[in-house]
C-alpha positions in Angstrom: 196.0 28.5 250.1 193.7 28.6 246.9 195.5 27.0 243.7 198.5 29.7 242.8 197.7 29.1 238.8 194.0 30.2 239.9 195.1 32.8 242.1 197.6 34.3 239.8 195.1 34.0 236.4 196.3 37.4 234.3 193.0 40.2 234.9 194.6 42.3 232.0 196.7 42.1 229.5 200.2 43.3 231.4 199.7 40.2 233.7 199.8 37.9 230.5 203.3 36.2 230.5 204.5 35.9 226.9 202.7 35.7 223.9 203.9 39.7 223.2 203.1 39.0 219.5 199.1 38.3 220.4 198.9 40.5 222.7 200.0 44.1 220.5 197.6 43.1 217.9 194.8 42.3 220.5 195.6 46.1 222.0 195.2 47.7 219.0 192.8 46.3 217.7 190.4 47.3 221.3 192.4 50.4 220.8 191.1 51.7 217.5 187.2 49.9 218.2 187.9 47.4 215.1 186.8 44.5 216.8 186.8 41.4 214.9 183.9 38.8 215.1 185.3 35.8 215.0 189.1 34.4 216.8 190.8 31.3 216.9 193.5 30.8 219.4 195.7 27.4 219.0 198.4 26.3 220.2 199.7 24.3 223.2 198.2 23.6 226.2 198.4 25.7 229.3 200.4 28.8 227.1 197.3 31.1 228.2 194.8 30.7 225.1 191.8 30.7 227.6 192.7 33.3 229.9 193.4 35.7 226.7 190.3 35.3 225.8 189.2 36.4 229.1 191.0 39.6 229.4 190.1 40.0 225.7 186.2 39.9 226.5 187.3 42.2 229.8 188.6 45.0 228.2 185.8 45.4 224.9 183.1 45.2 227.8 184.7 47.2 230.4 182.7 50.3 231.2 185.8 52.7 232.3 188.1 52.3 229.4 188.3 55.3 227.6 188.7 55.4 224.0 192.3 54.8 222.4 192.8 52.8 226.0 192.8 48.8 225.4 193.0 47.3 229.2 190.7 46.8 231.4 189.9 49.1 234.6 189.2 45.6 237.0 186.8 48.2 239.0 183.9 48.4 237.0 180.7 46.4 237.7 181.5 44.9 234.0 185.1 43.4 235.0 184.3 42.3 237.8 181.5 40.4 236.8 183.6 39.0 234.4 186.8 38.4 236.7 184.0 36.7 239.1 182.2 34.4 236.4 179.1 35.9 236.7 178.4 38.2 233.6 175.5 36.5 232.1 176.7 37.9 228.0 180.4 36.1 228.7 179.7 32.2 227.7 182.4 29.8 228.3 181.3 26.4 226.6 183.6 23.2 227.1 183.0 21.0 223.5 184.6 18.6 224.6 181.7 17.6 226.4 179.0 19.6 224.3 180.2 17.5 221.2 176.8 17.2 219.4 174.6 19.7 216.9 171.7 20.4 219.6 174.1 21.6 222.1 175.5 24.3 219.0 172.2 25.3 218.3 170.8 25.4 222.0 173.9 26.6 223.9 175.2 29.3 221.4 173.1 30.0 218.0 170.0 30.7 220.0 171.9 32.4 222.9 173.6 34.6 220.1 170.0 35.5 218.3 169.4 37.5 222.2 171.1 40.6 222.6 173.6 41.5 225.7 171.6 42.0 228.7 174.3 44.2 230.1 177.4 44.5 228.6 178.6 46.0 225.3 179.2 42.5 223.9 178.1 39.3 224.4 181.3 36.6 224.1 181.1 33.3 223.0 184.3 31.2 224.4 184.3 27.5 223.1 187.4 25.6 224.4 189.0 22.3 222.6 186.6 23.5 220.0 188.2 20.6 218.0 186.2 18.5 220.0 182.9 19.4 218.1 181.4 17.0 215.0 181.1 17.6 211.6 177.3 18.7 211.5 178.2 21.1 214.8 180.8 22.5 212.8 178.7 23.2 209.9 175.9 24.6 212.5 178.7 26.8 214.1 179.7 28.0 210.9 176.4 29.5 209.8 176.3 31.8 213.0 179.8 32.3 212.6 179.5 33.6 208.7 176.6 35.7 209.3 176.8 36.8 213.3 174.6 39.2 215.0 175.6 42.8 215.9 177.5 42.8 219.2 178.3 39.5 219.0 182.2 37.6 219.2 183.1 34.7 219.0 186.7 33.0 220.7 187.8 29.7 219.6 190.5 27.7 221.1 192.1 24.6 220.3 195.2 22.5 220.8 194.8 21.0 217.6 193.8 22.9 215.0 194.5 20.5 212.0 191.3 19.4 213.7 189.0 22.4 212.6 187.3 22.9 209.1 189.2 25.3 206.4 185.4 26.6 206.8 185.8 27.6 210.0 189.5 28.7 210.1 189.6 31.0 207.1 186.0 33.1 208.5 188.3 33.8 212.1 191.4 35.9 213.1 193.9 33.3 213.5 196.5 33.5 216.6 198.7 31.0 217.6 200.2 30.8 220.8 203.9 29.8 221.5 205.3 27.4 224.0 206.4 30.6 227.5 210.2 31.0 227.2 211.8 29.9 230.8 213.0 33.1 231.5 209.3 34.1 232.0 208.1 31.1 233.4 210.9 32.1 235.7 210.0 35.7 236.1 206.4 34.6 236.8 207.5 32.0 239.8 209.7 34.5 241.4 207.0 36.9 241.5 204.6 34.6 243.0 207.0 33.9 245.5 207.7 37.4 245.8 204.0 37.7 247.2 203.4 35.0 249.1 206.6 35.6 251.0 208.4 32.1 250.2 212.0 31.9 250.1 213.3 29.9 247.5 216.3 29.7 245.8 216.8 30.4 242.0 217.9 27.2 241.0 214.5 25.6 242.5 212.7 28.0 240.5 214.7 27.4 237.1 214.5 23.7 237.3 210.8 23.8 238.1 210.6 26.6 234.9 212.8 23.5 232.6 210.4 20.9 234.5 207.0 22.5 232.6 208.4 22.8 229.4 207.1 26.3 228.6 203.3 25.5 230.4 202.7 28.6 233.1 200.1 26.6 234.6 202.2 23.4 235.0 204.8 25.7 236.5 202.7 27.0 238.8 200.9 23.8 240.0 204.5 22.3 240.7 205.0 26.0 242.8 201.8 24.8 244.7 202.6 21.5 245.6 206.4 22.5 246.8 205.2 24.8 248.7 202.4 23.0 250.9 204.9 21.0 251.6 207.9 23.2 252.6 205.9 26.0 254.2 207.9 29.2 253.5 211.4 28.4 253.2 211.7 25.5 250.4 214.6 23.4 250.8 216.3 21.8 247.7 215.5 18.3 249.4 211.7 19.0 249.7 211.6 20.7 246.3 213.3 16.9 244.7 209.7 15.5 246.3 208.1 17.1 243.8 210.5 17.9 240.6 211.9 15.0 239.1 215.6 15.1 239.7 217.7 17.1 237.4 220.8 16.1 236.6 222.5 18.9 234.4 225.2 19.7 237.0 226.2 16.2 236.5 225.9 16.7 232.4 228.2 19.7 232.6 230.5 17.8 235.1 231.1 15.8 232.8 231.5 17.9 229.7 234.5 19.2 231.7 236.2 16.0 232.4 235.7 15.7 228.4 237.4 19.4 228.2 240.3 18.2 230.6 240.7 14.8 228.8 240.4 13.4 232.4 238.9 10.1 231.4 239.2 8.9 234.6 237.4 11.8 236.5 234.4 11.0 233.8 234.6 7.5 234.5 234.2 7.8 238.3 231.3 10.5 237.3 229.3 8.1 235.1 229.4 4.9 238.3 228.7 7.3 240.9 225.3 8.4 239.2 224.7 4.2 238.0 225.3 3.3 242.0 222.7 6.8 242.7 220.5 4.7 240.4 220.5 7.3 237.8 218.2 6.9 233.9 221.7 6.8 232.0 219.0 6.6 228.8 217.8 10.3 230.3 221.1 11.3 231.2 222.6 11.0 227.7 219.8 12.8 225.8 220.3 16.0 228.1 224.1 16.0 227.1 223.4 15.8 223.9 220.9 18.7 224.4 223.7 20.7 226.1 226.3 19.8 223.7 223.8 20.4 220.6 223.3 24.5 222.0 226.9 24.6 223.0 227.8 24.1 219.4 225.2 26.2 218.2 226.9 28.8 221.0 230.0 28.1 219.0 229.1 29.0 215.8 226.2 32.1 215.9 225.2 32.9 219.2 222.3 34.8 218.4 220.8 31.0 216.8 221.2 29.6 220.1 219.1 31.8 221.7 216.2 31.0 219.2 216.9 27.3 218.5 218.7 25.7 221.2 216.6 25.0 225.1 216.8 26.9 227.4 218.7 25.9 230.9 218.0 28.8 233.1 220.8 31.8 234.0 222.8 29.9 236.4 223.2 27.0 234.4 224.1 28.7 231.3 226.7 30.4 233.0 228.4 27.4 234.0 228.1 25.9 230.3 229.7 28.6 228.6 232.5 28.9 230.7 233.3 25.2 229.6 232.1 25.6 226.7 234.9 28.3 225.4 237.7 25.1 226.4 236.2 23.0 223.6 236.6 24.0 219.9 234.1 23.6 217.4 235.2 20.2 215.8 235.5 18.7 219.6 232.4 19.8 220.3 231.4 17.8 216.8 233.3 14.6 217.6 231.9 14.3 221.6 228.4 15.3 220.3 229.2 12.4 217.7 230.0 10.2 220.2 227.4 10.4 222.3 224.7 10.1 219.6 226.1 6.7 219.5 226.4 6.4 222.9 222.5 6.6 222.8 221.7 4.0 220.3 224.3 1.7 222.2 222.9 1.8 225.5 219.8 0.0 224.5 221.5 -3.3 224.1 224.1 -2.8 226.7 224.9 -5.7 229.4 226.9 -3.2 231.3 224.6 -0.3 231.1 227.3 2.3 231.8 230.4 0.9 229.6 229.0 2.2 226.0 229.7 5.9 228.0 232.9 4.8 229.2 233.8 4.0 226.2 233.2 7.4 224.5 235.4 8.8 227.2 238.0 6.9 226.7 238.3 7.1 223.3 238.5 11.0 223.2 240.5 11.4 225.9 243.0 9.4 224.8 242.7 10.7 221.4 245.8 12.2 219.6 243.7 15.4 218.6 245.4 18.6 218.4 244.8 20.3 221.5 243.3 24.0 221.4 245.7 27.1 221.3 244.2 28.4 224.2 244.6 24.7 226.5 248.1 24.9 228.1 249.0 21.5 226.9 251.9 22.0 223.7 250.3 19.9 221.0 251.4 19.8 217.1 250.4 22.4 214.8 249.3 21.4 211.2 251.2 23.3 208.2 247.7 24.6 207.0 246.7 25.7 210.5 249.7 27.4 211.4 250.2 29.4 208.0 246.3 30.0 209.5 247.6 31.7 212.5 250.5 33.4 210.7 248.1 35.2 208.6 246.4 36.2 211.1 249.1 37.9 212.3 250.2 39.5 209.9 247.0 41.3 209.8 247.1 42.3 213.9 250.8 43.5 213.3 251.8 44.0 209.5 252.0 47.1 207.8 249.9 47.5 204.3 251.1 49.1 201.8 247.9 49.1 199.7 245.4 51.6 199.1 241.2 51.3 198.6 242.1 52.9 194.9 244.3 49.6 194.2 241.6 47.6 196.0 238.9 48.8 193.3 241.8 48.0 190.4 241.8 44.6 191.0 238.2 43.3 192.1 237.2 41.9 189.2 240.2 39.8 189.8 239.0 38.8 193.3 235.6 37.9 192.1 237.5 35.7 189.5 239.8 33.7 191.5 236.7 33.3 193.7 234.4 31.9 191.3 237.4 28.9 191.0 236.9 28.0 194.4 232.8 29.0 195.3 230.8 29.6 192.5 227.7 30.9 194.0 230.0 33.7 196.3 230.8 35.1 193.5 227.3 36.3 193.0 227.1 37.8 196.7 230.5 40.2 196.3 229.5 41.1 192.8 226.7 42.8 194.6 228.8 44.6 197.6 231.1 47.4 197.7 234.6 47.6 198.9 234.2 50.7 201.5 237.2 52.0 203.5 240.5 50.4 204.8 241.4 50.8 207.6 244.4 48.5 210.0 244.7 46.0 207.5 240.8 45.6 207.7 238.7 45.7 204.4 234.9 46.7 204.0 232.5 45.4 202.3 229.2 47.1 202.5 226.2 44.6 201.2 222.4 46.2 200.7 221.0 42.9 202.6 221.7 41.5 205.8 221.4 38.0 204.1 224.5 38.6 202.1 226.4 40.0 205.2 225.8 37.3 207.2 226.6 35.1 204.6 230.3 36.6 204.2 230.7 36.4 208.4 230.5 33.1 208.2 233.6 31.2 209.4 234.7 29.7 206.5 233.7 31.9 203.8 235.8 35.0 205.4 238.7 32.6 205.1 237.9 31.8 202.0 237.8 35.2 200.6 240.7 36.3 203.0 243.2 33.6 201.4 241.8 35.1 197.8 243.0 38.7 199.1 246.1 37.4 200.2 246.8 35.7 196.7 245.5 39.2 194.7 247.1 41.9 196.7 250.2 40.2 198.2 249.1 41.3 201.5 247.2 39.5 204.8 243.8 41.5 205.1 240.9 41.1 207.3 237.2 41.1 206.2 234.3 43.1 207.9 231.0 43.1 206.2 228.9 46.1 206.6 225.4 46.6 205.8 224.2 49.6 204.0 220.3 49.6 202.7 221.1 53.0 200.3 223.6 50.8 198.2 223.5 50.9 194.8 223.8 47.2 193.9 226.3 47.6 190.4 227.2 44.2 189.3 230.6 43.5 186.9 231.2 40.1 185.1 234.2 38.4 187.1 236.4 37.9 184.7 237.3 40.6 182.8 235.9 44.4 183.1 234.6 45.6 179.6 236.9 48.6 178.1 235.7 52.2 177.8 234.4 52.1 174.5 232.4 48.6 175.0 230.7 49.0 178.4 227.9 50.8 177.0 227.1 48.3 174.4 227.3 45.7 176.6 225.6 46.7 179.3 222.4 45.6 178.8 223.9 41.9 178.0 225.6 42.2 181.7 222.6 43.2 183.0 220.7 40.5 182.2 223.2 37.9 183.4 223.7 39.5 186.8 219.3 38.6 186.8 220.0 35.1 185.4 223.1 34.7 187.6 220.9 35.9 191.0 217.9 34.2 190.5 220.4 30.7 189.5 221.6 31.2 193.0 219.0 32.5 195.3 216.1 31.2 193.3 213.1 33.1 191.9 211.3 34.7 189.0 210.8 38.1 187.4 207.3 39.5 188.2 207.5 42.8 186.1 
């Protein structure tokens, strides 16, 4: 069997995995015919920089590509020659082995002055360009500044900080990112189907995790597994190539913590020790999982952007366990295991720091979550908050929208006592309709809406509303991009006859307050 990463190397933009932010720009340039003379592809290894360069070179030289199209046909002589590496006009140079100025002069400058033999464009793909010497960069700079007609340079590097700014400034720069676990999994699944290989989803996810966003690494690992197992991959055979992954045990330990089952957790840890598992790696994985669970509790959207990807099957189980733990509990567990990670370095009994953390958490007298079946005492503040929420759901509100507006300045004044900066956000909102004890606040900007939607801020605003209106109101923040922002002083509303004279001063005060809160300066 041919090497998988070579056999399944993308031959058009559609097949390139991830990097959509780059593909869209390049595709538009090809469609419009506005090709730049120099490109700089930078980013981690094995994420598609050289592959994208080859696809781009093929697309701009494709003989069958029509105006307004961007994909190469892969059927014309030009496409075939470039795919098979036979084209005399597509010149790939490994800068790591051609670092000197003489090589730049002979292989690039001299060749660039000769017109393309058959292609529309002569393309120089210089890999690991950061390895060039200073004199070589200076020579390259001259030809990039004044490139011959129909010559395109594509510079690729994993260490952009080593490339002179004079070179960077003369190129269109594109920053490649590591490929998401989901995209790696999809590509591996596609390969498995095409190769007729039966493999469990969890094994493909494990390969994707192990590759850490490097597509070529994932394809190489999968190729090794197939060479051992053949057309049917078992977990035992996969483990011969993939380092053992203990995420199942990680989530198992968190489940014991959620049940306050110290005995079960200690049994699991000692089983791992007997199996020769490195507890330092195990605890590091545990902290990563706890972090994602915690972020998901605070803001699910952030968890997708900031959290490590673990794969669909594992994250489903992680979500189930996460529902049984509160944010404070997750914080406590994470802090305990951050300390455990430090204590493991000098532990005479390697599992003891973990066992102590398990016992401390499970035997602590913390209040148990409301969703738990175990009885517990509630703090007066928590009980009051819960009763307040119950009133919001079942109570009858004897207040209308006009009364909300009449006392809104009083709301702003009270909020200011608790959170000064929050006042400025509420002053640029518009209290909208009041329905089913729910007051909708309209904001022009998303970051204002997001701020009000934060759990602690929402509780504060609802508390002030109870104090001012004598009724329990729930707050819902919405966005209205057409909203006209009006500001007013929170301490008191101006009298009708004074309003016209005070408006300019109030406007200046509002601007000053906003600048203090969010930073910035007046530019016009």
